[in-house]
A tleap script that builds the chain and sets N, CA, C and O, in Angstrom:
source leaprc.protein.ff14SB
mol = sequence {
  NMET LYS ILE LYS PRO LEU ASN ASP ARG VAL
  LEU VAL LEU ARG ILE GLU GLU GLU GLU LYS
  THR SER GLY GLY ILE ILE ILE PRO ASP THR
  ALA LYS GLU LYS PRO GLN GLU GLY LYS ILE
  ILE ALA VAL GLY PRO GLY LYS MET ASP GLU
  ALA GLY ASN ARG THR PRO MET ASP VAL LYS
  LYS GLY ASP ARG VAL LEU PHE GLY LYS TYR
  ALA GLY ASN GLU ILE LYS ILE ASP GLY VAL
  GLU HIE LEU ILE MET ARG GLU ASP ASP ILE
  LEU GLY VAL ILE GLU CLYS
}
set mol.1.N position { 0.772 -0.790 -0.164 }
set mol.1.CA position { 0.077 -0.150 -0.086 }
set mol.1.C position { 1.233 1.661 0.174 }
set mol.1.O position { 2.182 1.783 0.948 }
set mol.2.N position { 0.780 2.524 -0.576 }
set mol.2.CA position { 1.553 3.416 -0.685 }
set mol.2.C position { 0.729 4.492 -0.369 }
set mol.2.O position { -0.313 4.633 -1.009 }
set mol.3.N position { 1.040 5.311 0.555 }
set mol.3.CA position { 0.337 6.758 1.326 }
set mol.3.C position { 1.203 7.680 1.095 }
set mol.3.O position { 2.378 7.515 1.421 }
set mol.4.N position { 0.640 9.151 0.308 }
set mol.4.CA position { 1.082 10.340 -0.144 }
set mol.4.C position { 0.538 10.953 1.081 }
set mol.4.O position { -0.677 10.966 1.277 }
set mol.5.N position { 1.228 11.371 1.766 }
set mol.5.CA position { 1.051 12.396 3.343 }
set mol.5.C position { 0.098 14.234 2.641 }
set mol.5.O position { 0.333 14.848 1.601 }
set mol.6.N position { -0.297 14.359 3.074 }
set mol.6.CA position { -1.064 15.826 2.440 }
set mol.6.C position { -0.146 17.003 3.257 }
set mol.6.O position { 0.695 16.943 4.153 }
set mol.7.N position { -0.551 17.733 2.735 }
set mol.7.CA position { 0.087 19.622 3.371 }
set mol.7.C position { 1.496 19.022 3.856 }
set mol.7.O position { 2.169 18.227 3.199 }
set mol.8.N position { 1.865 19.598 5.264 }
set mol.8.CA position { 3.041 19.740 5.577 }
set mol.8.C position { 3.117 18.423 7.028 }
set mol.8.O position { 3.841 18.543 8.016 }
set mol.9.N position { 2.067 17.132 6.728 }
set mol.9.CA position { 2.167 15.954 7.122 }
set mol.9.C position { 3.327 14.943 5.964 }
set mol.9.O position { 3.464 14.945 4.741 }
set mol.10.N position { 4.228 13.887 7.480 }
set mol.10.CA position { 4.972 13.157 6.892 }
set mol.10.C position { 4.567 11.866 7.561 }
set mol.10.O position { 4.061 11.973 8.678 }
set mol.11.N position { 4.704 10.746 7.079 }
set mol.11.CA position { 4.707 9.371 7.867 }
set mol.11.C position { 6.068 8.989 8.073 }
set mol.11.O position { 6.985 9.240 7.290 }
set mol.12.N position { 6.183 8.272 9.332 }
set mol.12.CA position { 7.114 8.067 9.990 }
set mol.12.C position { 7.671 6.880 10.614 }
set mol.12.O position { 7.458 6.698 11.812 }
set mol.13.N position { 8.574 5.794 9.732 }
set mol.13.CA position { 7.962 4.557 10.522 }
set mol.13.C position { 9.109 4.680 11.981 }
set mol.13.O position { 10.207 5.204 11.795 }
set mol.14.N position { 8.754 4.189 13.295 }
set mol.14.CA position { 10.187 4.352 14.323 }
set mol.14.C position { 10.836 3.500 14.074 }
set mol.14.O position { 10.615 2.483 13.417 }
set mol.15.N position { 12.024 3.985 14.780 }
set mol.15.CA position { 12.999 2.710 14.735 }
set mol.15.C position { 12.885 2.461 16.764 }
set mol.15.O position { 12.525 3.034 17.792 }
set mol.16.N position { 13.600 0.962 16.159 }
set mol.16.CA position { 13.506 0.700 17.512 }
set mol.16.C position { 14.485 0.706 18.332 }
set mol.16.O position { 15.496 0.564 17.645 }
set mol.17.N position { 14.825 0.810 19.668 }
set mol.17.CA position { 15.791 1.297 20.648 }
set mol.17.C position { 16.280 0.018 21.088 }
set mol.17.O position { 15.547 -0.970 21.131 }
set mol.18.N position { 18.081 -0.006 21.576 }
set mol.18.CA position { 18.499 -1.313 21.944 }
set mol.18.C position { 17.803 -2.584 22.949 }
set mol.18.O position { 16.827 -2.314 23.649 }
set mol.19.N position { 17.992 -3.025 22.947 }
set mol.19.CA position { 17.584 -3.823 24.008 }
set mol.19.C position { 18.442 -4.463 24.991 }
set mol.19.O position { 18.437 -5.638 25.358 }
set mol.20.N position { 19.476 -3.105 25.504 }
set mol.20.CA position { 20.306 -3.812 26.273 }
set mol.20.C position { 20.789 -2.266 26.476 }
set mol.20.O position { 20.990 -1.499 25.534 }
set mol.21.N position { 20.963 -1.883 28.040 }
set mol.21.CA position { 21.767 -0.846 28.381 }
set mol.21.C position { 23.028 -0.574 28.050 }
set mol.21.O position { 23.684 -1.608 27.929 }
set mol.22.N position { 23.733 0.568 27.821 }
set mol.22.CA position { 25.294 0.518 27.718 }
set mol.22.C position { 26.230 -0.508 28.657 }
set mol.22.O position { 27.272 -0.971 28.195 }
set mol.23.N position { 25.764 -0.832 30.049 }
set mol.23.CA position { 26.459 -1.960 31.071 }
set mol.23.C position { 26.097 -2.954 30.473 }
set mol.23.O position { 27.058 -3.719 30.400 }
set mol.24.N position { 25.283 -3.335 30.032 }
set mol.24.CA position { 24.694 -4.633 29.794 }
set mol.24.C position { 23.716 -4.975 29.866 }
set mol.24.O position { 23.564 -5.846 29.009 }
set mol.25.N position { 22.323 -4.730 30.744 }
set mol.25.CA position { 21.639 -5.173 31.153 }
set mol.25.C position { 20.023 -4.903 30.441 }
set mol.25.O position { 19.563 -3.869 29.958 }
set mol.26.N position { 19.627 -5.767 30.539 }
set mol.26.CA position { 18.420 -6.812 28.893 }
set mol.26.C position { 16.701 -5.806 29.698 }
set mol.26.O position { 15.828 -6.180 30.481 }
set mol.27.N position { 16.926 -4.625 29.038 }
set mol.27.CA position { 15.758 -4.176 29.188 }
set mol.27.C position { 13.961 -4.979 28.958 }
set mol.27.O position { 13.792 -5.013 27.739 }
set mol.28.N position { 13.277 -5.300 29.345 }
set mol.28.CA position { 12.404 -6.551 29.716 }
set mol.28.C position { 11.239 -5.208 28.614 }
set mol.28.O position { 11.351 -3.987 28.716 }
set mol.29.N position { 10.385 -5.832 27.810 }
set mol.29.CA position { 9.220 -5.041 26.769 }
set mol.29.C position { 8.484 -4.641 27.457 }
set mol.29.O position { 7.887 -3.694 26.946 }
set mol.30.N position { 7.981 -5.004 29.022 }
set mol.30.CA position { 7.396 -4.121 29.960 }
set mol.30.C position { 7.874 -2.685 30.576 }
set mol.30.O position { 7.324 -1.804 31.236 }
set mol.31.N position { 8.823 -2.837 30.177 }
set mol.31.CA position { 9.960 -1.329 30.647 }
set mol.31.C position { 9.983 -0.610 29.866 }
set mol.31.O position { 9.834 0.594 30.072 }
set mol.32.N position { 10.226 -1.260 28.434 }
set mol.32.CA position { 10.363 -0.095 27.380 }
set mol.32.C position { 9.465 0.982 26.291 }
set mol.32.O position { 8.764 0.794 25.297 }
set mol.33.N position { 9.806 1.910 26.890 }
set mol.33.CA position { 9.458 3.178 26.001 }
set mol.33.C position { 9.226 3.035 24.937 }
set mol.33.O position { 9.946 2.292 24.269 }
set mol.34.N position { 8.073 3.726 24.334 }
set mol.34.CA position { 8.377 3.973 22.691 }
set mol.34.C position { 9.366 4.499 22.082 }
set mol.34.O position { 9.575 5.576 22.639 }
set mol.35.N position { 10.107 4.340 21.231 }
set mol.35.CA position { 10.928 4.957 20.413 }
set mol.35.C position { 10.414 7.001 19.816 }
set mol.35.O position { 9.559 7.215 18.957 }
set mol.36.N position { 10.950 7.779 20.316 }
set mol.36.CA position { 11.142 8.918 19.981 }
set mol.36.C position { 12.106 8.853 18.830 }
set mol.36.O position { 12.952 9.711 19.085 }
set mol.37.N position { 12.436 8.216 17.587 }
set mol.37.CA position { 13.340 7.916 17.230 }
set mol.37.C position { 12.464 7.402 15.868 }
set mol.37.O position { 11.631 6.507 16.009 }
set mol.38.N position { 12.734 8.105 14.369 }
set mol.38.CA position { 12.022 7.517 13.257 }
set mol.38.C position { 13.302 8.127 12.437 }
set mol.38.O position { 14.272 8.853 12.655 }
set mol.39.N position { 12.475 7.091 10.921 }
set mol.39.CA position { 12.475 7.554 10.066 }
set mol.39.C position { 11.558 8.157 8.948 }
set mol.39.O position { 10.370 7.839 9.013 }
set mol.40.N position { 11.916 8.908 8.024 }
set mol.40.CA position { 10.494 9.534 7.201 }
set mol.40.C position { 10.434 8.758 6.006 }
set mol.40.O position { 11.318 8.889 5.160 }
set mol.41.N position { 9.531 8.002 5.853 }
set mol.41.CA position { 8.614 7.103 4.542 }
set mol.41.C position { 8.288 8.058 3.656 }
set mol.41.O position { 8.533 7.698 2.504 }
set mol.42.N position { 7.812 9.181 3.748 }
set mol.42.CA position { 7.700 9.621 3.166 }
set mol.42.C position { 6.977 11.451 3.622 }
set mol.42.O position { 6.774 11.837 4.773 }
set mol.43.N position { 6.738 12.227 2.409 }
set mol.43.CA position { 6.590 13.425 2.920 }
set mol.43.C position { 5.780 14.397 2.310 }
set mol.43.O position { 6.345 14.825 1.303 }
set mol.44.N position { 4.614 14.954 2.520 }
set mol.44.CA position { 3.346 16.143 1.936 }
set mol.44.C position { 4.612 16.875 0.998 }
set mol.44.O position { 5.815 16.620 0.943 }
set mol.45.N position { 3.767 17.896 0.298 }
set mol.45.CA position { 3.904 18.861 -0.653 }
set mol.45.C position { 4.420 19.848 0.444 }
set mol.45.O position { 5.516 20.383 0.274 }
set mol.46.N position { 3.840 20.057 1.320 }
set mol.46.CA position { 3.893 21.486 2.071 }
set mol.46.C position { 2.963 22.079 2.357 }
set mol.46.O position { 1.910 21.793 1.788 }
set mol.47.N position { 2.983 22.821 3.054 }
set mol.47.CA position { 1.511 23.621 3.484 }
set mol.47.C position { 1.552 24.969 3.115 }
set mol.47.O position { 2.571 25.637 2.936 }
set mol.48.N position { 0.336 25.352 3.006 }
set mol.48.CA position { -0.046 26.456 1.710 }
set mol.48.C position { -0.340 27.633 2.734 }
set mol.48.O position { -0.971 27.490 3.781 }
set mol.49.N position { 0.309 29.024 2.193 }
set mol.49.CA position { -0.076 30.455 3.053 }
set mol.49.C position { -0.739 30.399 2.949 }
set mol.49.O position { -1.521 29.451 2.886 }
set mol.50.N position { -0.829 31.653 2.848 }
set mol.50.CA position { -2.145 33.041 3.188 }
set mol.50.C position { -2.403 33.479 1.564 }
set mol.50.O position { -3.496 33.840 1.130 }
set mol.51.N position { -1.444 33.392 0.950 }
set mol.51.CA position { -1.690 34.133 -0.519 }
set mol.51.C position { -1.634 32.470 -1.013 }
set mol.51.O position { -2.349 32.511 -2.014 }
set mol.52.N position { -1.376 31.648 -0.929 }
set mol.52.CA position { -1.846 30.528 -1.931 }
set mol.52.C position { -0.780 29.958 -2.494 }
set mol.52.O position { -0.913 29.368 -3.566 }
set mol.53.N position { 0.427 30.042 -1.870 }
set mol.53.CA position { 2.186 29.354 -2.453 }
set mol.53.C position { 2.541 28.079 -1.424 }
set mol.53.O position { 2.226 28.224 -0.243 }
set mol.54.N position { 2.910 27.371 -1.661 }
set mol.54.CA position { 3.238 26.037 -1.047 }
set mol.54.C position { 4.488 26.682 -0.650 }
set mol.54.O position { 5.288 27.098 -1.488 }
set mol.55.N position { 4.747 26.811 1.112 }
set mol.55.CA position { 5.706 26.626 1.846 }
set mol.55.C position { 7.129 25.015 1.425 }
set mol.55.O position { 6.522 23.945 1.383 }
set mol.56.N position { 8.382 24.881 1.215 }
set mol.56.CA position { 8.623 24.043 1.305 }
set mol.56.C position { 8.853 23.348 2.630 }
set mol.56.O position { 8.889 24.031 3.653 }
set mol.57.N position { 9.043 21.753 2.690 }
set mol.57.CA position { 9.665 21.042 3.418 }
set mol.57.C position { 10.710 21.251 3.917 }
set mol.57.O position { 11.634 21.197 3.106 }
set mol.58.N position { 11.148 21.596 5.481 }
set mol.58.CA position { 12.667 21.193 5.734 }
set mol.58.C position { 12.929 20.113 5.704 }
set mol.58.O position { 14.077 19.913 5.307 }
set mol.59.N position { 12.032 18.733 6.104 }
set mol.59.CA position { 12.336 17.634 6.531 }
set mol.59.C position { 12.274 16.916 4.522 }
set mol.59.O position { 11.854 17.594 3.584 }
set mol.60.N position { 12.783 15.544 4.405 }
set mol.60.CA position { 12.593 15.338 2.849 }
set mol.60.C position { 13.069 13.220 3.401 }
set mol.60.O position { 13.767 12.661 4.246 }
set mol.61.N position { 12.399 12.925 2.577 }
set mol.61.CA position { 12.670 11.272 2.081 }
set mol.61.C position { 13.901 10.624 2.934 }
set mol.61.O position { 14.970 11.076 2.523 }
set mol.62.N position { 14.070 9.627 4.081 }
set mol.62.CA position { 14.962 8.972 4.520 }
set mol.62.C position { 15.546 9.776 5.626 }
set mol.62.O position { 16.257 8.957 6.209 }
set mol.63.N position { 15.650 10.904 6.242 }
set mol.63.CA position { 16.244 11.472 7.488 }
set mol.63.C position { 15.434 10.977 8.239 }
set mol.63.O position { 14.213 10.859 8.137 }
set mol.64.N position { 16.378 10.575 9.281 }
set mol.64.CA position { 15.993 10.564 10.510 }
set mol.64.C position { 15.658 11.125 11.827 }
set mol.64.O position { 16.641 11.059 12.565 }
set mol.65.N position { 14.808 11.561 12.295 }
set mol.65.CA position { 14.467 12.117 12.496 }
set mol.65.C position { 14.059 11.960 14.355 }
set mol.65.O position { 13.611 10.901 14.793 }
set mol.66.N position { 14.292 13.107 15.207 }
set mol.66.CA position { 13.510 13.193 16.917 }
set mol.66.C position { 12.213 13.755 16.629 }
set mol.66.O position { 11.973 14.738 15.927 }
set mol.67.N position { 11.152 12.786 17.450 }
set mol.67.CA position { 9.983 13.811 17.722 }
set mol.67.C position { 9.231 13.380 18.764 }
set mol.67.O position { 8.974 12.188 18.934 }
set mol.68.N position { 8.843 14.286 19.506 }
set mol.68.CA position { 7.209 14.128 21.149 }
set mol.68.C position { 7.233 12.931 20.819 }
set mol.68.O position { 7.310 12.180 19.846 }
set mol.69.N position { 7.098 12.980 22.499 }
set mol.69.CA position { 6.832 11.441 22.909 }
set mol.69.C position { 5.183 10.775 23.044 }
set mol.69.O position { 4.805 9.735 23.583 }
set mol.70.N position { 4.477 11.759 22.377 }
set mol.70.CA position { 2.632 11.802 22.393 }
set mol.70.C position { 2.591 12.100 20.504 }
set mol.70.O position { 1.771 11.456 19.850 }
set mol.71.N position { 3.232 12.780 20.018 }
set mol.71.CA position { 3.344 12.803 18.377 }
set mol.71.C position { 2.906 12.180 17.793 }
set mol.71.O position { 3.197 10.984 17.781 }
set mol.72.N position { 1.829 12.815 16.897 }
set mol.72.CA position { 1.464 12.130 15.628 }
set mol.72.C position { 0.616 11.276 16.115 }
set mol.72.O position { 0.327 10.951 17.266 }
set mol.73.N position { 0.175 10.884 14.859 }
set mol.73.CA position { -1.176 9.518 14.831 }
set mol.73.C position { -0.944 8.090 14.668 }
set mol.73.O position { -0.743 7.942 13.463 }
set mol.74.N position { -0.875 7.101 15.180 }
set mol.74.CA position { -0.525 5.722 14.871 }
set mol.74.C position { -1.255 5.293 14.007 }
set mol.74.O position { -2.423 5.073 14.328 }
set mol.75.N position { -0.904 5.079 12.886 }
set mol.75.CA position { -1.424 3.640 12.133 }
set mol.75.C position { -0.372 2.777 11.526 }
set mol.75.O position { 0.783 3.010 11.168 }
set mol.76.N position { -1.564 1.077 11.514 }
set mol.76.CA position { -0.858 0.220 11.062 }
set mol.76.C position { -0.622 0.552 8.846 }
set mol.76.O position { -1.578 0.952 8.182 }
set mol.77.N position { 0.609 0.294 8.280 }
set mol.77.CA position { 0.126 -0.313 6.866 }
set mol.77.C position { 1.346 -1.672 6.560 }
set mol.77.O position { 2.573 -1.696 6.661 }
set mol.78.N position { 0.267 -2.778 6.127 }
set mol.78.CA position { 0.700 -3.742 5.688 }
set mol.78.C position { 1.053 -4.278 7.162 }
set mol.78.O position { 2.070 -4.964 7.063 }
set mol.79.N position { 0.666 -4.233 8.300 }
set mol.79.CA position { 1.264 -4.760 9.573 }
set mol.79.C position { 1.837 -4.315 10.300 }
set mol.79.O position { 2.114 -4.931 11.329 }
set mol.80.N position { 2.373 -2.720 10.015 }
set mol.80.CA position { 3.668 -2.454 10.665 }
set mol.80.C position { 3.225 -1.323 10.724 }
set mol.80.O position { 2.562 -0.781 9.839 }
set mol.81.N position { 3.733 -0.563 12.398 }
set mol.81.CA position { 2.764 0.248 12.971 }
set mol.81.C position { 3.543 1.622 12.073 }
set mol.81.O position { 4.566 1.262 11.490 }
set mol.82.N position { 3.287 2.687 11.950 }
set mol.82.CA position { 4.127 4.284 11.398 }
set mol.82.C position { 3.345 5.315 11.828 }
set mol.82.O position { 2.192 4.994 12.115 }
set mol.83.N position { 3.725 6.776 11.989 }
set mol.83.CA position { 3.150 7.567 12.240 }
set mol.83.C position { 2.768 8.199 11.569 }
set mol.83.O position { 3.674 8.443 10.772 }
set mol.84.N position { 1.448 8.986 11.169 }
set mol.84.CA position { 1.639 10.274 10.356 }
set mol.84.C position { 1.615 11.769 11.236 }
set mol.84.O position { 0.603 11.997 11.897 }
set mol.85.N position { 2.471 12.540 11.236 }
set mol.85.CA position { 2.359 13.547 12.103 }
set mol.85.C position { 2.778 15.039 11.215 }
set mol.85.O position { 3.378 15.133 10.145 }
set mol.86.N position { 2.287 15.994 11.990 }
set mol.86.CA position { 2.605 17.161 11.315 }
set mol.86.C position { 4.213 17.335 11.407 }
set mol.86.O position { 4.859 16.681 12.225 }
set mol.87.N position { 5.065 18.628 10.161 }
set mol.87.CA position { 6.133 18.906 10.526 }
set mol.87.C position { 6.325 19.493 11.990 }
set mol.87.O position { 7.130 18.939 12.739 }
set mol.88.N position { 5.605 20.600 12.414 }
set mol.88.CA position { 6.209 21.112 13.345 }
set mol.88.C position { 5.998 20.191 14.262 }
set mol.88.O position { 5.650 20.876 15.224 }
set mol.89.N position { 5.970 18.713 14.719 }
set mol.89.CA position { 6.115 17.797 15.679 }
set mol.89.C position { 7.343 16.992 15.357 }
set mol.89.O position { 7.564 15.965 15.998 }
set mol.90.N position { 8.127 17.377 14.441 }
set mol.90.CA position { 9.117 16.980 14.812 }
set mol.90.C position { 10.287 17.829 15.290 }
set mol.90.O position { 10.254 18.879 14.648 }
set mol.91.N position { 11.264 17.821 16.108 }
set mol.91.CA position { 11.994 18.211 16.994 }
set mol.91.C position { 13.689 18.573 16.471 }
set mol.91.O position { 14.483 19.438 16.841 }
set mol.92.N position { 13.765 17.678 15.642 }
set mol.92.CA position { 14.923 17.527 15.268 }
set mol.92.C position { 15.553 16.601 14.006 }
set mol.92.O position { 15.111 15.470 13.808 }
set mol.93.N position { 16.854 17.299 12.989 }
set mol.93.CA position { 17.211 15.771 11.911 }
set mol.93.C position { 18.072 15.610 12.740 }
set mol.93.O position { 18.482 16.395 13.595 }
set mol.94.N position { 18.544 13.992 12.377 }
set mol.94.CA position { 19.663 13.610 13.088 }
set mol.94.C position { 20.846 13.124 11.813 }
set mol.94.O position { 20.660 12.279 10.937 }
set mol.95.N position { 21.792 13.764 11.994 }
set mol.95.CA position { 22.701 13.911 11.311 }
set mol.95.C position { 23.906 13.347 11.043 }
set mol.95.O position { 24.379 13.614 12.147 }
set mol.96.N position { 24.812 12.776 10.478 }
set mol.96.CA position { 25.536 10.897 10.380 }
set mol.96.C position { 26.942 12.105 10.261 }
set mol.96.O position { 28.098 11.697 10.143 }
savepdb mol mol.pdb
quit
């Protein structure tokens, strides 16, 4: 299934965190928090301003991003959980 977000929305796939701490302690599933890092799968065309012009997006497909704990709406696509969120919900882009 293909999804193209509208306006200033992005489709994000969560990136799972490590199951071990740096000290080697294994974290059980019940104690894990949902990751706040993800990879952008699809990007909308951008927000319309008051004059009717599109404002380009600052993020692009393939970017690794950080987002708020409760940001976006969870959806399932082909059995995999994704998030659809506004560009404003993205806190930053992780550069390598």
